[in-house]
C-alpha positions as CSV (number, residue, x, y, z in Angstrom):
1,M,0.0,0.0,0.0
2,D,3.0,2.2,-0.4
3,L,1.5,3.8,-3.5
4,A,-1.6,4.8,-1.5
5,D,0.5,6.5,1.2
6,R,2.6,8.3,-1.4
7,F,-0.5,9.4,-3.2
8,L,-2.0,11.0,0.0
9,T,1.3,12.6,0.9
10,A,1.7,14.1,-2.5
11,I,-1.9,15.6,-2.3
12,T,-1.5,17.1,1.1
13,S,1.9,18.6,0.3
14,G,0.7,20.0,-3.1
15,D,3.4,18.0,-4.9
16,T,1.9,17.9,-8.4
17,D,5.1,16.4,-9.9
18,A,4.9,13.5,-7.5
19,L,1.2,13.1,-8.3
20,R,1.9,13.1,-12.0
21,A,4.5,10.4,-11.6
22,L,1.9,8.3,-9.7
23,Y,-0.7,8.6,-12.4
24,A,-0.4,6.8,-15.8
25,P,-0.3,9.4,-18.5
26,D,-3.8,8.4,-19.8
27,A,-5.3,7.8,-16.3
28,T,-8.9,8.8,-15.8
29,I,-10.3,10.2,-12.6
30,W,-14.0,10.0,-11.9
31,H,-16.0,11.8,-9.2
32,N,-19.6,11.0,-8.4
33,D,-20.5,14.7,-8.4
34,D,-18.9,15.9,-11.7
35,G,-17.8,12.9,-13.8
36,E,-14.5,12.3,-15.4
37,Q,-11.3,14.4,-15.3
38,S,-8.1,14.1,-17.1
39,V,-4.8,13.9,-15.2
40,D,-4.1,17.6,-15.9
41,A,-7.5,18.7,-14.8
42,N,-7.2,16.6,-11.6
43,L,-3.8,18.1,-10.8
44,R,-5.2,21.6,-11.2
45,T,-8.0,20.6,-8.7
46,L,-5.6,19.1,-6.2
47,R,-3.2,22.0,-6.5
48,W,-6.1,24.4,-5.7
49,L,-7.2,22.2,-2.8
50,S,-3.7,22.2,-1.3
51,R,-3.5,26.0,-1.6
52,N,-7.0,26.6,-0.1
53,L,-7.4,24.0,2.7
54,R,-5.1,24.7,5.6
55,D,-3.8,21.9,7.7
56,M,-5.1,19.4,5.1
57,R,-4.9,15.8,6.1
58,Y,-6.5,12.5,5.3
59,D,-7.8,10.3,8.1
60,V,-7.9,6.8,6.6
61,V,-10.7,4.8,8.1
62,R,-10.1,1.7,6.0
63,R,-7.9,0.6,3.2
64,D,-8.2,-2.8,1.5
65,A,-5.9,-4.3,-1.2
66,L,-7.7,-5.4,-4.3
67,P,-6.4,-7.7,-7.0
68,D,-5.8,-4.7,-9.3
69,G,-5.4,-1.8,-6.8
70,Y,-7.1,-0.8,-3.6
71,A,-10.2,0.6,-2.0
72,Q,-10.0,3.3,0.7
73,R,-12.5,5.1,2.9
74,H,-11.3,8.3,4.4
75,V,-12.2,11.7,5.8
76,L,-10.4,14.7,4.3
77,R,-10.0,17.3,7.1
78,G,-8.7,20.8,7.2
79,A,-9.7,24.4,7.6
80,L,-11.1,26.8,5.0
81,P,-9.3,30.1,4.5
82,D,-11.6,31.8,7.1
83,G,-10.7,29.2,9.7
84,T,-14.0,27.2,9.4
85,P,-13.3,23.5,10.0
86,F,-13.9,21.3,7.0
87,E,-14.4,17.6,6.6
88,L,-15.4,15.5,3.6
89,H,-16.2,11.7,3.8
90,A,-15.2,9.8,0.8
91,C,-14.3,6.4,-0.7
92,L,-11.8,5.7,-3.4
93,F,-11.5,2.7,-5.7
94,V,-8.1,2.9,-7.3
95,T,-7.0,0.7,-10.2
96,V,-3.2,0.3,-10.5
97,R,-1.2,-1.1,-13.5
98,D,2.6,-1.3,-13.6
99,G,2.9,0.6,-10.3
100,R,0.8,3.6,-11.5
101,I,-2.8,4.7,-11.1
102,V,-4.7,4.1,-14.3
103,R,-8.2,4.8,-12.9
104,L,-9.4,6.5,-9.7
105,E,-13.1,6.6,-8.7
106,E,-14.0,8.8,-5.9
107,Y,-17.4,8.7,-4.2
108,A,-17.6,11.7,-1.9
109,D,-20.4,13.1,0.3
110,S,-21.7,15.7,-2.3
111,R,-23.1,18.0,0.4
112,G,-19.8,17.8,2.3
113,S,-18.0,19.5,-0.7
114,D,-20.4,22.5,-0.8
115,P,-18.0,24.7,1.2
116,L,-15.3,24.1,-1.3
117,H,-17.6,24.8,-4.3
118,A,-18.7,28.0,-2.6
119,L,-15.1,29.1,-2.0
120,A,-14.2,28.3,-5.7
121,A,-17.2,30.3,-6.9
122,A,-16.3,33.3,-4.7
123,Q,-12.8,33.2,-6.0
124,R,-14.0,33.1,-9.6
125,A,-16.4,36.0,-9.0
126,A,-13.6,38.1,-7.4
127,R,-11.2,37.2,-10.3
128,D,-13.9,38.0,-12.9
129,G,-14.7,41.3,-11.1
130,R,-11.1,42.3,-11.2
131,A,-10.9,41.4,-14.9
132,H,-14.1,43.4,-15.6
133,G,-12.7,46.4,-13.7
134,R,-9.4,46.3,-15.6
135,A,-11.3,46.1,-18.9
136,H,-13.7,48.9,-17.9
137,G,-10.7,51.0,-16.9
138,R,-9.0,50.4,-20.3
139,A,-12.3,51.3,-22.1
140,H,-12.5,54.5,-20.1
141,D,-8.9,55.4,-20.8
142,E,-9.5,54.8,-24.6
143,R,-12.5,57.2,-24.5
144,T,-10.7,60.0,-22.7
């Protein structure tokens, strides 16, 4: 189960190079709330998570070896940027071939991820607002 431990360590430390090395190049990542992701899309998600969830850790409840990988039940814990405690209960089914993850299926408590979705939406709105303000300022400058 060394791969499973290295996977969680790479996620919590934000080490996307290590994560990329653990994934097969054509791996697929599936989530019950938003479908499939490519490796690149998943790395962006995990990088964002490691930057926005303070004291992020996985409390592994159960991990079982399977003939072609492993199953794991865990609780992702940490704190949101405002200090609010966060926890997300989830289960992974991971398929491994030649020592690399070729498929990961994550079943997470969809309501439990609501605070992360709200944070991402607020960050997008703030970013879009800044972009709109810069564009408005340029348009104003061009008129004057």
